C-alpha positions as CSV (number, residue, x, y, z in Angstrom):
1,M,-26.0,-6.1,-38.5
2,K,-23.1,-8.5,-38.1
3,K,-20.6,-5.6,-38.0
4,V,-22.5,-4.0,-35.2
5,L,-22.2,-7.2,-33.1
6,L,-18.6,-7.9,-34.0
7,L,-17.2,-4.5,-32.8
8,P,-18.3,-4.8,-29.2
9,L,-17.2,-8.4,-29.1
10,L,-13.8,-7.5,-30.5
11,A,-13.4,-4.7,-27.9
12,L,-14.3,-7.1,-25.0
13,T,-11.8,-9.6,-26.3
14,V,-9.0,-7.0,-26.4
15,L,-9.9,-5.9,-22.8
16,F,-9.9,-9.5,-21.6
17,C,-6.5,-10.2,-23.2
18,Q,-5.0,-7.1,-21.6
19,A,-6.2,-8.1,-18.2
20,T,-5.0,-11.7,-18.7
21,L,-1.5,-10.4,-19.6
22,A,-1.2,-8.5,-16.3
23,A,-2.3,-11.3,-13.9
24,E,-3.8,-14.7,-13.9
25,I,-5.3,-16.9,-11.2
26,I,-3.9,-20.4,-11.2
27,E,-5.4,-23.2,-9.1
28,E,-3.1,-25.7,-7.4
29,N,-3.3,-26.4,-3.7
30,E,-5.0,-23.0,-3.3
31,P,-5.6,-20.2,-5.7
32,Y,-2.8,-17.7,-6.1
33,T,-2.0,-14.8,-8.3
34,V,0.8,-14.7,-11.0
35,V,1.7,-11.2,-12.0
36,K,3.7,-10.6,-15.2
37,E,5.6,-7.5,-13.8
38,A,8.0,-7.5,-10.8
39,P,6.7,-5.7,-7.7
40,P,8.2,-2.3,-7.0
41,K,11.0,-1.9,-4.5
42,E,9.8,-2.2,-0.9
43,I,8.9,1.0,1.0
44,E,10.9,1.7,4.1
45,E,8.4,2.0,7.0
46,V,8.7,3.8,10.3
47,I,8.0,1.1,13.0
48,T,5.9,2.6,15.7
49,P,6.5,1.6,19.4
50,S,5.1,-1.9,20.2
51,P,1.8,-1.9,22.1
52,G,3.2,-4.7,24.3
53,P,5.6,-7.7,24.5
54,E,3.1,-10.1,23.0
55,Y,3.0,-8.2,19.7
56,V,5.0,-8.8,16.5
57,W,5.6,-6.2,13.8
58,I,4.4,-7.5,10.4
59,K,6.1,-5.4,7.7
60,G,4.1,-4.0,4.9
61,G,4.2,-5.4,1.4
62,W,3.0,-5.0,-2.2
63,R,-0.4,-6.5,-3.3
64,W,-1.7,-6.8,-6.8
65,H,-5.2,-5.2,-7.3
66,D,-5.1,-4.5,-11.1
67,R,-2.0,-2.5,-10.2
68,W,0.6,-2.5,-7.4
69,V,-0.8,-1.3,-4.0
70,W,1.2,-1.0,-0.8
71,N,-0.3,-2.5,2.4
72,S,1.3,-0.8,5.4
73,G,2.9,-2.8,8.2
74,R,1.2,-3.2,11.6
75,W,1.5,-4.7,15.1
76,V,-0.3,-8.0,15.6
77,G,-0.7,-10.1,18.7
78,R,0.9,-13.5,18.7
79,P,-1.4,-16.5,18.5
80,H,0.8,-18.2,21.2
81,P,3.8,-17.0,23.2
82,H,6.6,-18.6,21.1
83,A,5.0,-17.9,17.7
84,T,7.2,-16.2,15.0
85,W,6.0,-14.5,11.9
86,V,7.3,-15.6,8.5
87,S,6.9,-12.6,6.2
88,E,5.1,-12.6,2.9
89,R,7.1,-12.3,-0.3
90,W,6.9,-12.3,-4.1
91,E,8.8,-15.1,-5.9
92,S,10.0,-15.0,-9.5
93,R,8.7,-18.1,-11.3
94,P,8.7,-19.2,-15.0
95,H,5.3,-17.6,-15.7
96,G,5.7,-14.4,-13.6
97,W,5.8,-13.2,-10.0
98,V,3.8,-15.3,-7.4
99,H,2.7,-14.0,-4.0
100,V,3.6,-16.3,-1.1
101,R,1.5,-15.4,1.9
102,G,3.0,-14.7,5.4
103,H,2.2,-17.1,8.1
104,W,2.8,-17.9,11.8
105,H,5.4,-20.6,12.6
């Protein structure tokens, strides 16, 4: 009976360890994801015509969802006339790659 219970427990432990090796959530000021592998090279996007002068192009970027997924760029209206967009990026840190969110400045 003990062998029957140990096998599923061992399988769950292995799956948990594999997931933990890929990414981990770390709490500091706010939660963020650390990914063990570098993001792929950025994809060159075709920037469509602006819908108007109050819009800013926000370039696409890689996101981690158990694998790398590309989020396409888009036009977004400025929150105020002089707002500028600071693009998101992935930074290499001692424990892996950390996503730094884009924000308005």
